[in-house]
N, C-alpha and C positions, 0 to 999 in steps of 0.2 A: 486732822485726828482730833479726837479729844480727851484728852486723860484726867482722871480723876485723878489728884495730888491728896493724901493722909498727910499730915507731917504730925511728929510724935518728938517733944522734947526728948535731949536727954537729960536726967533729973539731977547727975553729979555736979555737970557745968549751969553755971548761969552765966548768958551774955550779958554784957557791958549795958547801960542806958543808951547810947550810942550806936549799937548794935541794934537794936528795940527799936530806936528812929530810923535809922537805915532803913529795917525792914518793912517798916510802915511804909515809907518812900517808895520802897521798892515794889510794894503790892497795890499800891494805888494805880504806879504808873505802868505795869501790866495789865492791870484790870482798863486804862486810860488806853492804851493804845491796840485792846482787843487779845493781848497774850493772853490772858485769863479772863475768862465770863465772867465769875464771881469768886470768895471768898470768906470762911467761916470759920470761926473760932469759938474752939470745945469747951466747954464749962469748966472742967477737966484738965484744958490747957492743951496746946497742938491746933491743928485744928483742918481744918477739908478745902478746896478749890479743886475747878474744873480749867485747866488748862489746854489754847489749843498750839499744836505740834504741827509738824511734814512728818515727822519719823518721832523716835525716841532717841536717837539720836543728838535730836533739834532740842526735846526737853529737856536732856541731860546739862547742854549747855546752859541753860534757862536756869533751870534749878540749880547748876554751880555756883550762878553769879547772885544766888540770894543770898543776903547778908550772912543770915544766921546760921548758913549751910554748915560750919562745923556741932554747933549745938543739938542741930534734931536729925533725924530720921523721915527718910521717906516711903512710901508703899505709893507703887503707882500699876495706878485698875485703867487700863485703854475702855475706851465707849465705843458703843456704835449707837447706830440709831436705832430708836425701841419697832417702829412698824415695820423695820427689815427682820429685824433680829426674831419677830412675832411671827414674819411671813412664814418666816424658814422654817419656824416650830412648828406651824400651821403643812408648811410640807414634808417636814419626816416624819411630824404624824402620818400623815395621808400616808406615805409609802408605809409607814410598818403596821397599820395597818390595812393596808390593802392586798398585802402578800399570803 
């Protein structure tokens, strides 16, 4: 499964430089081992990434290992294939308009 993970930093606590450096290495390793497809930062702080995990429980374990975990909040949205989703919408519209 793919998950869109949005990260919002806590403004009250600032991580140390060591935590930031560890977080950079963590993100690079997750992209290298294909746990994450990509990661981007927002200009205003925080960021977003697309992660791969077998289940929400597995994703939670992955995110708990993020070095800056205590300094951020996560918003997680499961993703699905766009072609499959649009086919389902088409079928739903056809059912609704044929009644």
